[in-house]
LORO-48493 format. One record per residue (C-alpha): residue number from 1; x, y, z. Coordinates in Angstrom, 3 decimals, padded with zeros to 6 digits. Last residue first. Layout:
! residues N
<r><roro>NUM</roro><east>X</east><north>Y</north><up>Z</up></r>
...
END
This chain:
! residues 73
<r><roro>73</roro><east>007.871</east><north>-038.601</north><up>027.990</up></r>
<r><roro>72</roro><east>010.754</east><north>-037.654</north><up>030.283</up></r>
<r><roro>71</roro><east>014.110</east><north>-039.033</north><up>029.207</up></r>
<r><roro>70</roro><east>016.490</east><north>-040.866</north><up>031.446</up></r>
<r><roro>69</roro><east>019.858</east><north>-041.392</north><up>029.787</up></r>
<r><roro>68</roro><east>021.700</east><north>-044.690</north><up>029.923</up></r>
<r><roro>67</roro><east>025.283</east><north>-044.827</north><up>028.708</up></r>
<r><roro>66</roro><east>026.613</east><north>-047.015</north><up>025.915</up></r>
<r><roro>65</roro><east>030.106</east><north>-048.303</north><up>025.060</up></r>
<r><roro>64</roro><east>029.530</east><north>-051.316</north><up>027.301</up></r>
<r><roro>63</roro><east>032.818</east><north>-051.154</north><up>029.214</up></r>
<r><roro>62</roro><east>031.385</east><north>-049.833</north><up>032.475</up></r>
<r><roro>61</roro><east>029.840</east><north>-046.868</north><up>030.622</up></r>
<r><roro>60</roro><east>031.581</east><north>-044.104</north><up>032.611</up></r>
<r><roro>59</roro><east>034.346</east><north>-046.351</north><up>033.979</up></r>
<r><roro>58</roro><east>035.740</east><north>-047.167</north><up>030.541</up></r>
<r><roro>57</roro><east>037.569</east><north>-050.491</north><up>030.700</up></r>
<r><roro>56</roro><east>041.348</east><north>-050.177</north><up>030.342</up></r>
<r><roro>55</roro><east>043.632</east><north>-050.269</north><up>027.333</up></r>
<r><roro>54</roro><east>047.188</east><north>-051.202</north><up>026.413</up></r>
<r><roro>53</roro><east>046.800</east><north>-055.010</north><up>026.750</up></r>
<r><roro>52</roro><east>049.888</east><north>-055.519</north><up>028.931</up></r>
<r><roro>51</roro><east>048.203</east><north>-056.060</north><up>032.287</up></r>
<r><roro>50</roro><east>046.339</east><north>-052.745</north><up>031.984</up></r>
<r><roro>49</roro><east>047.595</east><north>-051.128</north><up>035.206</up></r>
<r><roro>48</roro><east>050.742</east><north>-053.209</north><up>035.842</up></r>
<r><roro>47</roro><east>052.141</east><north>-052.581</north><up>032.354</up></r>
<r><roro>46</roro><east>053.986</east><north>-055.544</north><up>030.863</up></r>
<r><roro>45</roro><east>057.799</east><north>-055.503</north><up>030.869</up></r>
<r><roro>44</roro><east>060.535</east><north>-054.444</north><up>028.406</up></r>
<r><roro>43</roro><east>064.242</east><north>-054.607</north><up>029.211</up></r>
<r><roro>42</roro><east>066.714</east><north>-052.158</north><up>027.728</up></r>
<r><roro>41</roro><east>070.281</east><north>-053.308</north><up>027.270</up></r>
<r><roro>40</roro><east>073.797</east><north>-052.797</north><up>028.682</up></r>
<r><roro>39</roro><east>073.201</east><north>-050.209</north><up>031.396</up></r>
<r><roro>38</roro><east>069.552</east><north>-051.085</north><up>031.900</up></r>
<r><roro>37</roro><east>066.496</east><north>-048.875</north><up>031.442</up></r>
<r><roro>36</roro><east>063.225</east><north>-050.698</north><up>032.132</up></r>
<r><roro>35</roro><east>060.887</east><north>-050.091</north><up>029.230</up></r>
<r><roro>34</roro><east>057.177</east><north>-050.157</north><up>029.907</up></r>
<r><roro>33</roro><east>054.521</east><north>-052.180</north><up>028.104</up></r>
<r><roro>32</roro><east>050.884</east><north>-052.049</north><up>027.090</up></r>
<r><roro>31</roro><east>051.337</east><north>-049.270</north><up>024.518</up></r>
<r><roro>30</roro><east>048.167</east><north>-047.342</north><up>025.363</up></r>
<r><roro>29</roro><east>049.899</east><north>-044.461</north><up>027.159</up></r>
<r><roro>28</roro><east>051.625</east><north>-046.876</north><up>029.599</up></r>
<r><roro>27</roro><east>050.043</east><north>-045.478</north><up>032.794</up></r>
<r><roro>26</roro><east>047.158</east><north>-043.644</north><up>031.180</up></r>
<r><roro>25</roro><east>045.803</east><north>-046.843</north><up>029.602</up></r>
<r><roro>24</roro><east>043.971</east><north>-046.043</north><up>026.390</up></r>
<r><roro>23</roro><east>040.228</east><north>-046.142</north><up>026.923</up></r>
<r><roro>22</roro><east>037.612</east><north>-048.866</north><up>026.608</up></r>
<r><roro>21</roro><east>033.919</east><north>-049.303</north><up>025.912</up></r>
<r><roro>20</roro><east>034.418</east><north>-048.193</north><up>022.301</up></r>
<r><roro>19</roro><east>031.307</east><north>-045.985</north><up>022.156</up></r>
<r><roro>18</roro><east>033.278</east><north>-042.745</north><up>021.893</up></r>
<r><roro>17</roro><east>035.151</east><north>-043.581</north><up>025.146</up></r>
<r><roro>16</roro><east>034.042</east><north>-040.607</north><up>027.280</up></r>
<r><roro>15</roro><east>031.056</east><north>-039.623</north><up>025.116</up></r>
<r><roro>14</roro><east>029.334</east><north>-042.987</north><up>025.681</up></r>
<r><roro>13</roro><east>026.965</east><north>-043.666</north><up>022.790</up></r>
<r><roro>12</roro><east>023.346</east><north>-043.302</north><up>023.895</up></r>
<r><roro>11</roro><east>020.913</east><north>-045.608</north><up>025.606</up></r>
<r><roro>10</roro><east>017.385</east><north>-044.494</north><up>026.386</up></r>
<r><roro>9</roro><east>015.440</east><north>-045.093</north><up>029.574</up></r>
<r><roro>8</roro><east>011.810</east><north>-044.013</north><up>029.536</up></r>
<r><roro>7</roro><east>010.397</east><north>-041.942</north><up>032.332</up></r>
<r><roro>6</roro><east>006.637</east><north>-041.691</north><up>032.370</up></r>
<r><roro>5</roro><east>004.994</east><north>-038.512</north><up>033.592</up></r>
<r><roro>4</roro><east>001.824</east><north>-038.791</north><up>035.626</up></r>
<r><roro>3</roro><east>-001.368</east><north>-036.914</north><up>034.848</up></r>
<r><roro>2</roro><east>-003.616</east><north>-036.259</north><up>037.841</up></r>
<r><roro>1</roro><east>-007.368</east><north>-036.174</north><up>037.253</up></r>
END
């Protein structure tokens, strides 16, 4: 008789984002804005990458904060 192995999916905290589901934006370093140097004053504008929120969705866990591991049982 042949014994088959079952694979059970388990979720674990995403190591990339520490379970947050998001990461600081690399473009603005998590601030959400950039400063545009002007001669008389400095103008601030929203970051094009994160649209001004300062963070981006983690690509490893797709923003869920959890990753799926396959475990043999």
